[in-house]
C-alpha positions as CSV (number, residue, x, y, z in Angstrom):
1,X,78.9,-59.8,32.4
2,X,79.9,-56.8,34.8
3,X,77.6,-53.7,35.4
4,X,80.5,-51.3,33.8
5,X,80.4,-52.7,30.5
6,X,76.6,-51.6,29.8
7,X,78.0,-48.4,28.6
8,X,80.3,-50.2,26.4
9,X,77.7,-52.4,24.9
10,X,75.4,-49.4,24.3
11,X,78.1,-47.7,22.5
12,X,78.7,-51.3,20.5
13,X,75.0,-50.9,19.3
14,X,75.1,-47.3,18.1
15,X,78.5,-48.1,16.2
16,X,77.0,-51.3,14.8
17,X,74.0,-49.3,13.3
18,X,76.7,-46.8,11.6
19,X,78.7,-49.2,10.3
20,X,75.9,-51.1,8.5
21,X,74.3,-48.0,7.1
22,X,72.3,-49.8,4.1
23,X,71.3,-52.8,6.2
24,X,70.5,-50.4,9.1
25,X,68.1,-47.8,7.0
26,X,66.3,-51.1,5.3
27,X,65.8,-52.8,8.9
28,X,64.4,-49.5,10.3
29,X,62.1,-49.1,7.2
30,X,60.7,-52.3,7.5
31,X,60.0,-51.9,11.0
32,X,58.6,-48.5,10.5
33,X,55.9,-49.9,7.7
34,X,55.0,-52.9,9.9
35,X,54.2,-50.8,12.9
36,X,52.5,-48.1,10.9
37,X,50.3,-50.8,9.4
38,X,49.5,-52.5,13.1
39,X,49.2,-49.4,14.8
40,X,46.6,-48.1,11.8
41,X,44.7,-51.2,12.2
42,X,44.6,-51.1,15.9
43,X,43.5,-47.5,16.0
44,X,41.2,-48.1,13.4
45,X,39.5,-51.0,14.9
46,X,39.3,-49.0,18.3
47,X,37.7,-46.1,16.5
48,X,34.8,-48.6,15.0
49,X,34.3,-50.3,18.4
50,X,34.0,-47.0,20.1
51,X,31.4,-45.8,17.4
52,X,29.7,-49.3,17.5
53,X,29.5,-49.3,21.6
54,X,27.8,-45.5,21.6
55,X,25.1,-46.3,19.1
56,X,22.9,-48.2,21.6
57,X,22.9,-45.4,23.8
58,X,21.4,-43.2,20.9
59,X,18.4,-45.3,20.8
60,X,18.1,-46.1,24.8
61,X,14.7,-44.4,25.0
62,X,11.1,-46.0,25.3
63,X,8.1,-43.7,24.3
64,X,5.2,-44.6,26.4
65,X,1.7,-43.6,25.0
66,X,-1.2,-43.2,27.6
67,X,-4.9,-43.5,26.9
68,X,-6.7,-40.3,26.4
69,X,-9.0,-40.9,29.3
70,X,-5.6,-40.9,31.7
71,X,-5.6,-37.4,33.2
72,X,-2.5,-35.5,34.2
73,X,-2.5,-36.3,37.7
74,X,-2.5,-40.2,37.0
75,X,0.1,-39.5,34.1
76,X,2.4,-38.0,37.0
77,X,1.7,-41.0,39.2
78,X,2.8,-43.6,36.5
79,X,5.8,-41.7,35.8
80,X,6.9,-41.6,39.7
81,X,6.1,-45.4,39.9
82,X,8.1,-46.1,36.7
83,X,11.2,-44.2,38.0
84,X,11.4,-46.8,41.0
85,X,12.0,-49.5,38.5
86,X,15.8,-50.8,38.6
87,X,15.9,-51.0,34.9
88,X,14.8,-47.2,34.8
89,X,17.1,-44.3,34.7
90,X,15.1,-41.6,34.0
91,X,11.4,-40.4,33.0
92,X,10.2,-37.3,31.0
93,X,6.7,-36.6,30.9
94,X,5.7,-35.2,27.3
95,X,2.7,-33.1,27.9
96,X,-0.5,-33.5,25.2
97,X,-0.6,-29.9,24.6
98,X,3.1,-29.3,23.6
99,X,2.8,-32.0,21.0
100,X,-0.4,-30.6,19.3
101,X,1.3,-27.4,19.5
102,X,3.8,-28.6,17.2
103,X,1.6,-30.6,15.1
104,X,-0.4,-27.0,14.6
105,X,3.2,-25.3,13.6
106,X,4.3,-28.3,11.3
107,X,1.0,-29.1,9.8
108,X,-1.6,-26.3,10.0
109,X,-3.7,-27.8,7.3
110,X,-4.0,-31.2,9.5
111,X,-4.7,-29.3,12.6
112,X,-7.6,-27.4,11.4
113,X,-9.5,-30.4,10.3
114,X,-9.3,-31.7,13.8
115,X,-11.5,-30.7,16.9
116,X,-9.8,-30.2,19.8
117,X,-6.3,-32.1,20.9
118,X,-7.0,-35.7,20.4
119,X,-3.2,-36.7,21.7
120,X,-2.7,-38.3,25.0
121,X,0.0,-37.5,27.3
122,X,3.3,-39.8,26.8
123,X,6.4,-40.8,29.0
124,X,9.9,-40.8,27.5
125,X,11.6,-43.5,29.6
126,X,15.5,-44.0,29.8
127,X,16.9,-47.7,30.4
128,X,19.9,-47.8,32.6
129,X,21.7,-49.9,29.9
130,X,20.8,-50.6,26.5
131,X,20.5,-54.3,26.7
132,X,17.7,-53.8,29.1
133,X,15.5,-52.2,27.0
134,X,13.7,-55.3,25.2
135,X,12.8,-56.6,28.6
136,X,11.8,-53.2,30.0
137,X,9.4,-52.7,27.0
138,X,8.1,-56.1,27.4
139,X,7.3,-55.3,30.8
140,X,5.5,-52.1,30.1
141,X,3.3,-53.7,27.4
142,X,1.8,-55.6,30.2
143,X,-1.8,-54.4,30.4
144,X,-2.4,-56.0,33.6
145,X,0.4,-54.3,35.4
146,X,0.0,-50.9,33.5
147,X,-3.7,-50.3,32.2
148,X,-3.1,-46.5,31.6
149,X,-0.4,-47.4,29.0
150,X,-2.1,-47.7,25.3
151,X,0.9,-48.0,23.5
152,X,4.8,-48.8,23.6
153,X,7.2,-47.8,21.0
154,X,11.0,-48.7,21.5
155,X,13.8,-49.6,19.5
156,X,14.6,-53.1,20.5
157,X,15.5,-55.0,17.4
158,X,18.0,-52.0,16.3
159,X,19.5,-52.1,20.0
160,X,19.8,-55.6,19.7
161,X,21.6,-55.4,16.0
162,X,23.8,-52.7,17.2
163,X,24.9,-54.8,20.3
164,X,25.7,-57.9,18.0
165,X,27.6,-55.7,15.7
166,X,29.8,-54.3,18.7
167,X,30.5,-57.8,19.9
168,X,31.4,-58.8,16.4
169,X,33.7,-55.7,16.0
170,X,35.3,-56.6,19.4
171,X,36.1,-60.1,18.3
172,X,37.5,-59.3,14.6
173,X,39.3,-56.5,16.1
174,X,41.0,-58.8,18.8
175,X,41.8,-61.4,16.1
176,X,43.2,-58.8,13.6
177,X,45.2,-57.3,16.4
178,X,46.7,-60.6,17.2
179,X,47.4,-61.7,13.7
180,X,48.9,-58.3,12.9
181,X,51.2,-58.5,16.1
182,X,52.2,-62.1,15.2
183,X,53.1,-60.9,11.5
184,X,55.0,-57.6,12.7
185,X,57.0,-59.6,14.9
186,X,58.0,-62.4,12.2
187,X,58.8,-59.3,10.0
188,X,61.1,-58.0,12.6
189,X,62.6,-61.4,13.4
190,X,63.6,-61.9,9.9
191,X,64.9,-58.4,9.5
192,X,67.2,-58.5,12.6
193,X,68.0,-61.9,11.1
194,X,69.1,-60.7,7.9
195,X,71.3,-58.1,9.6
196,X,72.8,-60.9,11.5
197,X,73.6,-63.0,8.4
198,X,75.4,-59.9,7.0
199,X,77.8,-59.6,10.4
200,X,78.0,-63.4,10.5
201,X,82.0,-63.3,10.4
202,X,81.8,-60.5,12.8
203,X,80.3,-62.6,15.4
204,X,82.3,-65.6,14.8
205,X,85.3,-63.7,15.7
206,X,83.7,-62.4,19.0
207,X,82.9,-65.9,19.8
208,X,86.4,-67.1,19.2
209,X,88.3,-64.3,21.3
210,X,85.8,-65.6,24.4
211,X,82.8,-63.4,24.2
212,X,79.8,-64.9,26.2
213,X,76.5,-65.5,24.5
214,X,75.0,-62.5,26.7
215,X,77.7,-60.1,25.8
216,X,77.1,-60.6,22.2
217,X,73.3,-60.9,22.4
218,X,73.0,-57.6,24.4
219,X,74.0,-55.1,21.7
220,X,71.9,-56.7,19.2
221,X,69.1,-56.9,21.2
222,X,69.4,-53.1,22.0
223,X,69.6,-52.6,18.2
224,X,66.3,-54.3,18.0
225,X,64.9,-52.2,20.5
226,X,66.4,-49.1,18.8
227,X,64.8,-50.0,15.4
228,X,61.5,-50.6,16.7
229,X,61.6,-47.4,19.0
230,X,62.6,-45.4,16.1
231,X,60.0,-46.9,13.8
232,X,56.9,-46.7,16.4
233,X,58.1,-42.7,16.5
234,X,58.0,-42.3,13.0
235,X,54.9,-44.4,12.7
236,X,53.1,-42.4,15.2
237,X,53.9,-39.0,13.0
238,X,52.5,-40.8,10.0
239,X,49.3,-42.0,11.6
240,X,48.8,-38.6,13.7
241,X,49.0,-36.9,10.0
242,X,46.6,-39.3,8.8
243,X,44.3,-39.2,11.5
244,X,44.1,-35.5,11.1
245,X,43.0,-35.7,7.3
246,X,40.3,-38.7,8.2
247,X,38.9,-36.3,11.0
248,X,38.5,-33.7,8.6
249,X,36.9,-35.9,6.2
250,X,34.6,-37.4,8.3
251,X,33.6,-34.2,10.0
252,X,32.8,-33.0,6.2
253,X,30.1,-35.9,6.5
254,X,28.0,-34.6,9.1
255,X,26.4,-37.8,10.0
256,X,24.7,-38.3,12.9
257,X,26.1,-41.9,13.4
258,X,29.6,-40.2,13.8
259,X,28.6,-38.0,16.2
260,X,28.7,-40.3,19.0
261,X,30.9,-38.6,21.2
262,X,33.3,-41.6,21.2
263,X,36.4,-40.2,22.6
264,X,39.9,-41.0,20.5
265,X,43.4,-41.2,21.4
266,X,45.1,-37.9,22.0
267,X,48.4,-37.5,20.0
268,X,50.5,-38.2,23.1
269,X,49.0,-41.5,24.0
270,X,49.2,-42.8,20.1
271,X,53.0,-41.8,20.2
272,X,53.5,-43.4,23.5
273,X,51.6,-46.6,22.6
274,X,53.6,-47.1,19.1
275,X,56.8,-46.3,20.6
276,X,56.3,-48.8,23.5
277,X,54.7,-51.3,21.0
278,X,57.6,-50.8,18.7
279,X,60.3,-51.3,21.2
280,X,58.8,-54.5,22.6
281,X,58.3,-56.2,19.4
282,X,62.0,-55.0,18.6
283,X,63.3,-56.7,21.5
284,X,61.3,-60.0,21.4
285,X,61.7,-60.1,17.5
286,X,65.6,-59.5,18.0
287,X,65.9,-61.7,20.7
288,X,64.4,-64.5,19.2
289,X,66.6,-64.3,16.0
290,X,69.5,-63.7,17.9
291,X,69.2,-66.7,20.0
292,X,68.2,-69.1,17.2
293,X,71.1,-67.4,15.2
294,X,73.7,-68.2,18.0
295,X,72.4,-71.9,18.4
296,X,73.2,-72.5,14.8
297,X,76.6,-71.3,15.0
């Protein structure tokens, strides 16, 4: 095949789409639906995974309550020592007078019945990684190492559950993506095969006049790419409109779990992703269908 035949083959692809009007519309509609379902599943799985990954960071803090006998100077020394631990990203001193003032504002009747300030100083300790929270909490509970500490509260069990949930989402999302990709490829394969069956006589004539397999194959692969590209473009418009409505609905829920700061894909990124995905699936599916079809002929 000479390079100067490429414009001719592209023209043949477009002319074939026009000639087979109803079949082309049916093929495009089928591919569009398949890519829309695949894209929606991938985007939803990505969003759920981002939310699941962001949740442990919301509980990535340990509250350490000191003994009431520990004075402010010793509390500050302990805070400086804890900042040197490799698992610790930050330490904040929670002053006993600030905590007592909050209780007096919120529960004045309770505060009136207590003489003086019975609360100890406390430290809010942030871990470098959420997964290090249980080990860090266990270390802080060691009274031999830290006799100043009276009590340690953390969300180790919640963090472990969320990390496990994140792993499950990652595995399930990957399996769903692979399964839907294969299903979409199979749909494109069968759709292109139906168009080939409808044009069986045309392909046979081209073979009889000496057209090579590559010369026959390329316009049809380009046709599959065209269906995938256009289907991905239409699917991106559908998903962008749907994501706007879903975003409004989630915003109306005002749930703290949804306010995770998990960044989603932009509109241009979604469009580019689906267009490239559609064109790739169209090329692979049409190539497989045409190769098998030509072998049968």
